[in-house]
N, C-alpha and C positions, 0 to 999 in steps of 0.2 A: 848502043844500049843506053837507055835512059835511067839515070840514078835518081831516085826519089830523095828530095831534100826534107829532112826531118826538122820540123819547127818545134822549138821548145814551147811548152805550155805552162803558163803560170796562173795560179788563182790568187787574185789580189783582194785584200780586205779594203773595200771601197765605200766611201761615205758621200762622195760627190763634192766634198770640200776642196779647198785650194790644194792642199798637199797631195791627196790621193788622186786628184784629177791630173795634176802635173806628173805624178809618178806613173800613172797608167800610160800616158803617152811616152814618157821617157823609157819605161821598160820595153814597150813595143819597139821603139826606135833603137835603143842601145843593145838590147838582148836579141833583137830580131825575133821576138816571141809573140805567140798568140796569148792574149790576155783575157782571162775569164774573171769578170768583176763579181764580187759577192758583197752584198749588204745584208746584215741581219736586222730585220725590223724588230727592234726591242723598245719601241716607244718613241721614235723620233717624230712621229706624226707628219705634219706638212713638209718636213725636211725631205721626205721621200718622194714628194710629188715630182714627176718627170724624171726620176733618177735613172730608170732603165734607158730611156731615150738619150739622156745625157751621157751615160756610160758608153753606149753604142756609138754615139757621135764623137766621143773622145777617142775611140779606137778599140773598145772591147769587142771581142767576137761573140760574147754571150754575157748576160747579166742575170745573176740569181738575186732575188729579193725575197727572203724567207721570213715569214711571220713567226718569231720565236718568243713573243711576249708572254704567253702562258707558261712556257717552259722556264723562261727567265725568272718570273715571279715565283713559281712553284719550287723549282729545283736549285735556285741560286739565291735569290733575295730572301725568301722565307727561312731556309736553313741558316743563312748568315745572321739574320736577326734573332733566331732562336739562341744563337751563341752570344748575343749581346755585343756583337763586333762593332768597334768604332776605333779608328786608327788615331793614335796620339790624342785620344780624348775628345776629338772634334770631327774628324772626317768619317762620313757614313759609307765610304768605299764604293760610291756609285759607279765610277769608271772601272775600278779594280775588279769588281765582281762580274762585270759584263764581258771582260776579255776572255775568260776561259770558255764561256758559251760560244762566243764568236769563233775562237780557235777550233773548238770542237766541230762546229758546222763547216768551217773551212776545210778541215781534214776530210770530212765526209764528202764534200764536193770534189776535192782533189783526187780522192780515190775513185769517185764516180766518173770523173772526166779523164782519168789516167794522166793527171798532170805531173810534171817533173818537179814543181816547186810551188811554194806559197810565198806571198810577199805582203809586206805591211808598210804603212807610212809613218810608223813611230820613229821619233828622232833618237839619235845615239846618246842624248842626254837625259832621256826620260825613263819612266817606269814601264810604259806599255811594251817596248821592245822585249823586255824581260818576260812580261806576262804572256805575250803571244808565243814566244819561242820556248819557254818552259812548258807551256801547255802542249805545244806541238811535239816537243821531245817526249813527253809522257804518253801521247796518243799515237804518234806516227813518226818515230825516230828515223825512218827511212826517207822522209821528205826533206828536200833542201829548203832552206828558208832564205829569202832575199830581203835585205834591209837597205834600201837605197841610201838612207841618211848616213849609213856607216861606210858608204863607198866614197872614196876621196874624189873621184871624177864627178860624182853627183853633187857633192858639196862645193866643188870649184865652180860648177855651172850655176848652182843656186846657193850663194853664200847667205842669202837672206830672203825674206818674204817679198821684198820689192822685185827681185829678179824672177821669183815664181809668178807673181802677178803679171809681170811683163811677158813671160813665156806663155801664160794662159791666154793673154790678149792676142799675142802674135799667132797662136795656134787655134784661135777661135774656140777656146774652151771657156764656157761661162762659169764664173765663180762669184760667190757672194762677198769674199774678202776684198778689201781695198787698202790702199796705202794710208788712208785717213783713219780707218778703224781695223787695225790688223790683228786684234786679239782673236784667239781661236776658241772654239766651243766644242763640247762633246755632250750630246743629249741622249738620254734613254728613259725608260720607265721610272727609274729610281731617282735620277737627278739630271742636272746640267752643270757642266764645269766651264769656267772661263779662265784663261791664262794667256801669258805673253803680252806683247805690246805695252800699253800704259800700265798694265797690272804687274809688270816686272819690278816696279818700284814699290817696296813694301810700305812706304810712307804715304803712297797715293790712296786717297779715300774712295774706295769702290762703292760706298753707300751714299755718296754725295748726290745732289739733285742732278748734276750734269751726267751722272752715270745711270740714271733710272731707266733709260731706254735699253740698257744692256740686258736687264733681267727679263726672263720669259715665263718662269714657272711660279712666281709669287709676287703679290702686291707688296709695295714698300710698307713696312709696319706702320709708318705714319699715316698711310692712306687706307689702312685696313678699317673695317667697321668699328664704330665707337661702342658697340654693344658686344659683349662676349657671346660665344655660341657653345652650347653643351653638346657633346657627342658621347656615344657609348660604343666601345669595342668589345666584342665577345671573343674569347680565346678557348681553344681546345688543344691541349697538349702543346702549348707554346705557339700555335699558329692562330692568327686572326681569321675567324670564320664568318663574322658578321659585323656590320657597322649600323648602328641605330636600329637594331633588330632585323635587318635585312641580310639573309644568308648570302655570302659572296665567295667566289673562288679567289685564290691568291691574286690573280690579275684584277678581278673586280674590286677587291679590297684596296689594292694599290691605286687604282684609278680614282676610287671614291675618296681616299685619304689625300691624294694629290690635289683634288678640287677643293677640299676643305682647307688644306694647308695653304694653298694659293690664295684663297679668299682672305685669310687672316695673317698673311705675311710670315708664315712659319718656315723654318728650315734654311735660312740664309747663313752661310758660314764663310768667313774670310780667314784663311790660315797660311802660315809659312810652315811647310811640312818637310820632313826628312825623306828625301828620295832614296830608293834602294841603291842607286848607282853612286851615292856618296855626297851629293850636293843638296842644298836646300832649294825649295821651289815655292813660289807663292801661287795659291789657287783660290778662286772664289767659287762657291758652290750653292746651288739651290736644291734642297732635298725636302720638299714640303711633306709628302706622305710618309717618307722614311723617317723623318724626325718624329712624327706623331707615333708611328708604329714602334720605334725604338723606345720612346718614353713610356708608352702604354704597356708594352711587354715587360719592362722592368717593374712597373707598378704591380702587375699581376704576379710576378715572381716574388715580390716582397711579402705577399700574403700567403703564397702557396709553397714556396721552396724552403726546404730544410736549411738551417743556418750553415752548417759545415759544407753541404753540397753547394750552396750559393758561393761561399767563400772559395771553395776549390775551383768552381767554374770561373769565378771572377779573376782568380789568379792566372787563368789561362787565356783571358780575353786579349791581353796585349800580344801573346804569341799567336793566337788564332787570327787576330786582325792583321798582324804583320805577314802571316803566311798568305793571306788574300792580297794584301797590298803588294807583296813582293812576287806574286805570280805562282804560288805553290798550291793552287786549288786542287790540282790532280796529283797530289803527293800523298804518300802513305801516312805521314804525320797529320795532315789536315783531315784525312778520312778517319784516322784513329780518334782525333779530337771530336769529330762530328758524332761518332758513336757515343762518346761520353755525353755530348750535348743532348742527344736524343733521349738518353736515360734521364738527364736532369729535368726534362720537360714533361714527364709523364703526368704530373699533377698541376701543371701550369694551365689551369682551366678556370674560367669565370668571366666576369664583366668588369671593365674599367670605365669610369666616367671621367671625361676630361672637359676642361674649359679652355677654349681657344680665344686669345685676345691679343691683338697687336703684336704678333711675333712670339708670344708666350704660350707655352703649354702648361696648364695648371691642373693638377689632379683634383678631382671633385668627388671621388669615391671609388671603392673597389669592393667586390664581393665574390665569393667562390664557394662551391660545395666542397672543395678540397682545402679550404682555409686552415692554416695552422695557428691562426690568431684566436685566442680564447679570452674573451673579456673577463671571465670569472677569475682567470689567472693574472691577467695583465692589470686589472683595476687596482688603483691605490686605496680603494675602500676595503674594509674588512668584510669578507663574505662568508667566512667559516669554511671555505673550500680546503680540502685536505691535500690537494695536489701540490701546493707550494706552501711551505712553512717558512716565514721570514726569519725565524731563529736559525735555520740551517745556513743562512748567509754568513754567519759569524765564522763557522769552521771553514767555509769556502774561502773567505777572505784571508784567514790565518794561513791556510795552505798556500795560497797564491802569493802571500807576502813573505813566506819563509826565505826564499832566495834573495829577496831585496834586503831583508834584515841581515843575512849572512854577509852580503856584499858591503852593507853599511858598516858592519863590525870590522871587516878587513880594512876598509878605508880609514876607519878611526885608529886602528892599531898601527897602520902604516904611517900615520901622521904623528 
């Protein structure tokens, strides 16, 4: 009697880079498993060239490459920018917001292929492991998640990138990384990130002439055009719907803004950030279109959003941003905050004019049919308008000063 041998089936989040290429072969060998590679096309462009052939050559039984760019822009990037999200005042969350979409599609493929597990190449020191696995827990708690970097036998075999590069060469796995340039990158429609290698020294100048070859999505500000360029972004209920008068989908808007930002050296950020797992990490990012969109959106809000609504929403930006950074996109609290964000955006409609110049975004005008700005009220000139009587400010100030006077009196008596 012949007994059929059941082979474990694993769906791997695959980029074709050094880590996931090595992991693909390692999983196949160590787990004696069938590996289904999955790559989400979320704007990597030429990085995807030859990816399927490479995955199959490396040992995958099948390779999915799904174009998710429109979904990424519409359902993830735009809602995030409606919320004004920015982590620790600097990071536009380009990697963070991509992970829930990748995990969502991985789960779909795992169910379609009747896989036993999903796997990822995130390290045990980073944020991505948390993002992938919290998303998977929310969407498919029954699926096993394999994280090779958290397995001691994997780390013993690959204590560093040098050993991974050697393994790739020995197993005829083509990779772009080298011992001379070992920093890692992650690219999508919103940004590209750079970390590790020489960038692990926070004193190292990533903007130096020697490092100009690293950047892919933006010109160095020093090399940007000497003349500024004016652009106009049109918003409807918090979403950019046109650039320079041309109606665009979310994807079209991101691509257009990326080109403009690239030309003028917009969106470079070099930060030391607080990772969710407890340590600090240094990252360099290029977010050309996202930086423009974030700035323009805020300018539109200043004209159209009620003061108290804005202050309430702004008080929640750090929380909302941290939820995305920490991997809680598919959480009830993020969804609750998103409902509030949608309500705040109902009147965020109009046009913002910007001036782009050598890495700078400068506001050059904003207008809206929903504007709350009334020059007849705001003017310093006497207009005879009855809406605001300057004499009323006296009582307003006295009432707000009352508690300060009481406190001053108590301090005087105590002394």
